[in-house]
C-alpha positions as CSV (number, residue, x, y, z in Angstrom):
1,M,15.4,5.8,-10.4
2,F,15.8,5.0,-6.7
3,R,18.1,7.1,-4.6
4,R,19.2,6.0,-1.2
5,L,18.6,8.7,1.3
6,L,21.3,9.6,3.8
7,P,20.8,7.7,7.2
8,F,18.9,9.6,9.8
9,F,15.8,9.3,12.0
10,V,13.1,11.9,11.7
11,L,9.8,12.7,13.3
12,I,6.7,13.7,11.4
13,A,7.4,17.4,12.3
14,T,10.9,17.3,10.7
15,A,9.6,17.3,7.1
16,C,12.6,19.0,5.5
17,S,15.6,17.2,7.0
18,E,18.9,18.1,5.4
19,G,19.8,14.5,4.7
20,A,17.0,13.9,2.3
21,P,17.6,14.5,-1.4
22,A,15.4,16.7,-3.5
23,A,12.4,14.9,-4.8
24,T,11.3,14.6,-8.4
25,V,8.9,17.4,-9.4
26,V,6.6,16.6,-12.3
27,D,3.9,18.3,-14.4
28,A,0.5,18.4,-12.7
29,S,-1.5,17.8,-15.9
30,T,-2.1,14.1,-15.2
31,P,-5.9,13.5,-15.5
32,Q,-7.8,11.9,-12.6
33,S,-9.1,8.4,-12.9
34,P,-12.6,7.8,-14.3
35,D,-14.4,7.6,-11.0
36,G,-12.7,10.7,-9.6
37,G,-9.7,8.7,-8.4
38,I,-8.4,9.3,-4.9
39,G,-8.8,13.0,-5.3
40,I,-12.6,12.7,-4.9
41,D,-13.1,9.2,-3.5
42,D,-10.5,9.1,-0.8
43,A,-9.9,12.5,0.7
44,A,-8.3,12.0,4.2
45,V,-8.7,14.0,6.9
46,G,19.8,5.7,14.5
47,D,22.1,3.8,13.1
48,A,23.1,3.6,9.4
49,A,21.4,0.8,7.6
50,S,23.3,-2.5,7.3
51,D,24.9,-3.1,3.9
52,A,25.0,-6.9,4.4
53,P,24.4,-8.6,1.1
54,V,20.9,-10.0,0.5
55,P,20.9,-13.6,-0.6
56,P,19.1,-14.5,-3.9
57,V,15.4,-15.2,-3.4
58,V,13.9,-18.4,-4.7
59,Y,10.1,-18.1,-4.8
60,G,7.6,-20.8,-4.0
61,S,3.9,-20.4,-3.4
62,S,1.3,-21.1,-0.7
63,K,-0.3,-23.9,-2.7
64,G,-3.6,-23.0,-1.0
65,T,-6.8,-24.7,-2.1
66,G,-10.5,-24.5,-1.5
67,G,-11.0,-20.7,-2.0
68,L,-12.9,-18.6,0.4
69,A,-16.6,-18.7,1.5
70,C,-18.0,-15.7,-0.4
71,T,-21.0,-13.8,1.1
72,S,-21.7,-12.7,-2.4
73,T,-20.2,-12.6,-5.9
74,V,-20.3,-9.3,-7.7
75,D,-20.2,-8.7,-11.4
76,L,-17.4,-6.4,-12.6
77,G,-18.5,-6.5,-16.2
78,G,-16.7,-8.0,-19.1
79,G,-17.3,-11.5,-17.8
80,R,-15.3,-10.7,-14.6
81,N,-16.4,-10.8,-11.0
82,Y,-15.1,-10.7,-7.4
83,C,-15.7,-12.6,-4.2
84,K,-17.0,-10.5,-1.3
85,A,-16.1,-12.0,2.0
86,T,-15.2,-11.1,5.6
87,V,-12.1,-12.3,7.5
88,A,-11.2,-11.3,11.0
89,G,-13.6,-8.4,10.9
90,V,-12.3,-7.1,7.6
91,E,-14.6,-7.0,4.6
92,M,-12.7,-7.8,1.4
93,R,-13.2,-7.9,-2.3
94,F,-11.0,-10.4,-4.1
95,A,-11.1,-10.5,-7.9
96,N,-11.1,-13.9,-9.7
97,A,-8.0,-14.6,-11.7
98,A,-8.0,-13.9,-15.5
99,P,-9.6,-16.9,-17.4
100,A,-6.3,-17.9,-19.0
101,A,-4.3,-17.7,-15.7
102,T,-2.6,-20.8,-14.5
103,G,-0.2,-21.4,-11.5
104,P,0.5,-19.2,-8.5
105,S,-0.8,-15.6,-8.6
106,R,0.7,-12.4,-7.2
107,L,-1.3,-10.1,-5.0
108,V,-2.2,-6.5,-5.8
109,I,-3.7,-4.9,-2.7
110,Y,-5.7,-1.6,-2.5
111,V,-5.8,0.0,0.9
112,H,-8.3,2.9,0.8
113,G,-8.1,6.3,2.3
114,D,-10.6,7.9,4.7
115,G,-14.2,7.5,3.5
116,A,-13.4,4.4,1.4
117,R,-15.1,5.7,-1.7
118,A,-12.9,4.0,-4.3
119,Y,-13.4,0.8,-2.4
120,T,-17.2,1.0,-2.3
121,S,-17.4,2.1,-5.9
122,D,-15.0,-0.6,-7.1
123,G,-13.1,2.2,-8.8
124,A,-9.7,1.0,-7.6
125,M,-10.4,-2.6,-8.4
126,K,-11.6,-1.9,-11.9
127,A,-8.6,0.4,-12.6
128,L,-6.1,-2.2,-11.3
129,L,-7.6,-5.3,-13.0
130,P,-6.0,-4.9,-16.5
131,W,-2.5,-4.5,-14.9
132,A,-3.2,-7.5,-12.7
133,D,-4.4,-9.7,-15.6
134,A,-1.2,-8.9,-17.5
135,H,1.0,-9.8,-14.6
136,Q,-0.5,-13.0,-13.3
137,A,-1.9,-11.2,-10.3
138,R,-5.2,-11.0,-8.4
139,V,-6.6,-7.8,-7.0
140,L,-7.6,-7.5,-3.4
141,A,-9.4,-4.5,-1.9
142,V,-9.8,-4.4,1.9
143,L,-12.2,-2.3,4.0
144,A,-11.1,-0.9,7.3
145,P,-12.8,-2.7,10.3
146,N,-14.5,0.6,11.2
147,G,-15.7,1.0,7.7
148,C,-13.9,4.3,6.9
149,A,-10.3,4.7,8.1
150,W,-7.5,2.1,8.4
151,W,-5.4,4.3,10.7
152,Q,-8.2,4.7,13.3
153,T,-9.3,2.0,15.8
154,A,-11.8,-0.6,14.8
155,A,-14.3,0.9,17.2
156,H,-13.9,4.4,15.8
157,D,-17.2,6.1,14.9
158,C,-16.9,7.3,11.3
159,A,-19.3,10.1,12.0
160,S,-17.0,11.5,14.7
161,A,-14.3,14.1,14.2
162,I,-12.3,12.7,17.1
163,E,-9.1,11.0,16.2
164,E,-8.6,7.5,17.7
165,P,-5.3,6.2,16.1
166,D,-5.0,2.5,16.0
167,T,-1.9,0.9,17.7
168,G,-1.7,-2.4,15.7
169,A,-4.9,-4.3,15.9
170,N,-5.9,-3.4,12.3
171,A,-2.5,-4.6,11.0
172,T,-3.1,-7.9,12.7
173,A,-6.5,-8.1,11.1
174,F,-5.1,-7.2,7.7
175,E,-2.5,-9.9,8.0
176,A,-5.3,-12.4,8.9
177,V,-6.8,-11.6,5.5
178,L,-3.5,-12.4,3.8
179,K,-3.2,-15.7,5.6
180,A,-6.7,-16.7,4.6
181,L,-6.1,-15.9,1.0
182,R,-2.8,-17.9,1.0
183,S,-4.6,-20.8,2.6
184,G,-7.5,-20.7,0.1
185,Y,-5.6,-19.9,-3.1
186,D,-2.2,-20.6,-4.6
187,I,-0.5,-17.3,-3.9
188,A,3.1,-16.6,-5.0
189,D,5.6,-16.1,-2.2
190,G,7.2,-13.3,-4.2
191,P,6.7,-9.6,-3.6
192,T,3.3,-8.2,-2.9
193,F,2.1,-5.0,-4.6
194,Y,0.6,-2.5,-2.2
195,Y,-1.4,0.6,-3.3
196,G,-2.1,2.9,-0.4
197,S,-4.0,6.2,-0.6
198,S,-4.0,8.9,2.1
199,G,-5.0,7.2,5.3
200,G,-4.2,3.9,3.7
201,S,-0.6,5.0,3.1
202,I,-0.5,6.1,6.8
203,F,-1.7,2.6,7.8
204,L,0.8,0.8,5.6
205,S,3.9,2.8,6.8
206,K,3.0,3.3,10.5
207,L,1.1,0.1,11.4
208,F,1.5,-2.7,8.9
209,F,5.0,-2.4,7.6
210,P,6.8,-2.3,11.1
211,R,4.9,-5.5,12.1
212,F,4.7,-7.5,8.9
213,G,7.0,-5.9,6.4
214,K,9.6,-8.6,6.7
215,T,7.1,-11.4,6.1
216,Y,5.3,-9.7,3.2
217,P,7.9,-7.6,1.3
218,G,7.1,-5.8,-2.0
219,A,6.4,-2.6,-3.9
220,Y,4.7,0.1,-1.9
221,A,2.9,2.8,-4.0
222,M,2.3,5.4,-1.3
223,N,0.0,8.1,-2.5
224,C,-0.7,11.3,-0.7
225,G,0.3,10.1,2.8
226,G,2.6,8.3,5.1
227,E,3.7,8.4,8.8
228,V,6.9,7.5,10.6
229,P,6.2,4.5,12.9
230,P,7.2,4.4,16.5
231,T,10.3,2.3,17.1
232,S,8.2,0.2,19.6
233,A,6.0,-1.0,16.7
234,Y,8.7,-3.1,15.1
235,T,8.7,-6.9,15.4
236,W,11.8,-7.2,13.2
237,D,15.0,-5.3,12.5
238,P,14.5,-3.1,9.4
239,K,18.2,-2.1,9.4
240,D,19.2,-5.6,8.8
241,G,19.9,-6.0,5.0
242,R,18.9,-9.6,5.1
243,S,15.4,-8.6,6.5
244,R,14.7,-5.8,4.0
245,G,14.2,-8.3,1.2
246,E,13.1,-6.6,-2.0
247,T,10.9,-3.9,-0.5
248,K,10.9,-0.5,-2.3
249,F,8.8,2.6,-1.7
250,W,7.4,5.2,-4.0
251,F,5.8,8.4,-2.4
252,T,3.7,10.5,-4.6
253,Y,2.0,13.7,-3.4
254,G,1.1,17.3,-4.4
255,D,3.1,20.3,-3.3
256,Q,-0.2,21.7,-1.9
257,D,-1.1,18.5,0.0
258,F,-1.7,19.0,3.7
259,L,0.1,15.7,4.3
260,K,3.1,16.5,2.1
261,D,5.4,17.1,5.1
262,A,4.4,13.8,6.7
263,A,4.9,11.9,3.4
264,H,8.3,13.5,2.8
265,A,9.5,12.8,6.4
266,T,8.4,9.1,6.0
267,A,10.3,8.8,2.7
268,G,13.4,10.2,4.4
269,Y,13.0,7.9,7.4
270,L,12.6,4.7,5.2
271,G,15.5,5.8,3.0
272,G,17.6,6.2,6.1
273,L,16.9,2.6,7.0
274,G,18.3,1.5,3.7
275,F,15.1,0.9,1.7
276,P,15.1,2.2,-1.9
277,T,12.8,5.1,-1.8
278,D,11.5,7.5,-4.4
279,E,9.5,10.7,-4.1
280,K,7.4,12.3,-6.9
281,I,5.9,15.7,-6.2
282,I,3.0,17.1,-8.3
283,P,3.2,20.9,-8.6
284,G,-0.1,22.6,-7.7
285,A,-1.8,19.4,-6.7
286,T,-3.8,19.4,-3.4
287,H,-4.5,16.3,-1.4
288,C,-4.7,13.2,-3.6
289,A,-5.6,15.4,-6.6
290,F,-3.9,13.2,-9.3
291,D,-4.5,9.9,-11.0
292,A,-3.3,7.7,-8.1
293,H,-4.7,4.5,-9.8
294,G,-2.5,5.2,-12.8
295,R,0.4,6.1,-10.7
296,S,0.2,2.9,-8.8
297,K,0.3,0.8,-11.9
298,E,3.3,2.9,-13.1
299,V,5.0,2.1,-9.8
300,F,4.4,-1.6,-10.0
301,S,5.7,-1.8,-13.5
302,A,8.8,0.2,-12.5
303,Y,9.4,-2.3,-9.7
304,L,9.4,-5.1,-12.2
305,G,11.8,-3.2,-14.4
306,E,9.4,-2.7,-17.2
């Protein structure tokens, strides 16, 4: 169930602000996903919101045609494959629609954590594919321009321990991928399903959402990470109820996660802006040590009211 958090602005350091409600605490016995899940694959280093009514949304679609030029087509097994392509410096893997699918498709997007292991192993794509097939959706997985971390600059050396936080260029490149897909395929204008892990959750909350959240609303499964964006990053007014659309956030993290305070602060901040926001805390879990693939599918189904 979503709970609106009391309006307030926080910094990453203020992880336990008084205005935030207690998060849901759950049993830590959830198994990891078959390929180790994010726990192994993706370890990562104002004013009150407007209550203006949001008008009903009538969805159309991009009506794109022609597809994308694939550098290769990779077999996923079971008669399924994906197109591997590069757009605006971003390598992407885009699964073909289910054989019986007709009409516009939703998008389910996996944004990896540092190291990109569940991207390179196709673990996230394989885990998401059954849910996508059942919901008229296509799975997209995107690789950070630097090959390892979405929140670091495109020029960042993945072998370096130096932090070089990106300031928006990666978000622009990410949006170029979305535009290319909408041009090449018939993609529904309805909500997008975002699955972020660790550094991918940081990227979505700090860099992508403040720039393109109004244009691409949807369900955000934010696993083991998050960061409050600077006010200067916004290109739209997130406190305007008409701009918030149908965007909702789910934050899931362990109570032993070194990013738990940042995730909690980000949930409080977004709730303070008026976005429906939920937190689920896994007792005893360290960084990303839970089945985030399964949790994301659970979140997406909850968003649809299933």
